[in-house]
N, C-alpha and C positions, 0 to 999 in steps of 0.2 A: 285532213285525211290521216287516218291511222296507218302505220306501216303495213299492217295486215290487209289493208284495203288497196294497196298499190300492187300493180302488176309485177314490177321488178322484184318485190319482196318474195313473192311466191316462186318466181322463176329461180332466183338466187338460192333460196332455201332448199328447193327441190334439187337444183344442180349440186349444191354442196353435199346433200345427203347421198346423191348418186355417186359423186366423186369419192366421198369417204368409203362407200361400199366397194367401189371399183379398186380404190387404193388398198383396202384391206386384203382383197383377193389377189391383187398384183404383188403385194409384199410377200404373200405366201409363196409366190412363184419367183421371188427374187428380183422384181423390177417395180416400176411405178406405172400409174395410169398414163402419164404423159408418154413414157416409152412405149406402152401398149398402143396408143394412138399413132405414134410414128410407125411402129411395125405394121399396123393395119394399112397404112397408106403407102407402103413399099410393095411394088409389084413383085410377087414371089418368083416369077420366071424371068422377066426382062429387067428387073431392077427399076429404080426410079431416079431421075436426075436430082441431085442434091438440092438444086435451086427450086424445084417444084414442091418439095415437101413442106417447107415453112408456110407458104400461103394456104396449103390444103388444111392445115391444122391450126392456123391463126397464131403462129409463133413468130417472134422476131428472128431474123437470120442468125444473129449472134447466140441467141439462146439455143437454137437448133444445133449450131456448130458444137457447142459444149455437150449437148445431149448425144449427138452422133459420136463424139469422141468417147463418151462413157459407154455407149452401146458397142462400139468397136472393142473397147477394153474388156467388156463383158462377153465378147464373142458372139454377139447377136447379129452383127452386120460386117460387111467388108466393102471397100471402095475399089472401083475400077474406072479407068479412063473410058469415056464414051467412045464406042467404035466409029461413030460418024463424026462427032465433034470432039477432037482430042483435048480441047481446052476444058471440056465439061467432065464432071465426075458423076458416075452413077453409083447408087447405093444398092447393094444386094443383101439378101438375108442369108445367114448361115443356116445350117440345119437347126441349131438351137434357136435362132431367130424365127425360123418358120414354125417351130414348135410353140414358142411364146406368142406368135401372131395368132396361131390357131386357138390357143388358150384365151387370148384377148377377145377374139370373135365369139367363142363359145360363151364367155362371161356376158357379153353384150346380148347375145341371142337368148341366153337363159333368163336374164333380167326382163327382156322384152316379152318373152313367152309368159313369164309370171304376171306381168302387167296385163297382158292380153287375156289372161284367165279371170281377171277381176274388172276389166274395163271393156265395155261392149265395142263392137266395130263402129257403131254410130257415135259413141262418145269419143273414140279415138279420131274419127274423121272430123268431128267438131274441134277437138283439141288441135289437130294438125292445121286445120283451117285458121284457127285463132292465131297459131304461131306464125303462119305465113303472113297474116295481116300485121302482126307485131313486127316481123322482119321487114315488111314493106315500110312501116313507119320509121324504123331505125334507118333503113337505107335512104329514105327521103330526108331525114334529119342530117345524115352524114353525106348526102349528095352522091351516094354510091349506086352502082348497078345492083341488081338482085344477086345475092350471094349464091354460089353453087354449094351442094352438099359437101360436108367434110369428107365423108367416105360412103361407099356403097357396100352393103353386105349381101 
């Protein structure tokens, strides 16, 4: 089987192209795609427990810890003790963080709109159905439960 005939080749090459595109736009805003995904997953009003963020975006805890430190240094987030569980820390967005989150969401929405202009609803439904089945295969191989979405827009 040629690599162009494998499922993972097309997924990986498409994701790398999307990631490069997102990174180019993020760099113009002074951050990275990874930071954008973290921002998207922080509740703008209530904050988000630090322990909940890494699983939402598929990062190791130690990688997220470094990223949160960078984000705090850049003035995108601040930390507060959880009012209910004082042992827990909640991450909140600063005004700058909220602005970058909005920019990240708009970038994703713009890309999706452009895709929807060239791909029909039927084609997208088929695409999403195929990816659900691929995820089921991955989950079966890994012995996992079905994964939840990374984020909702």
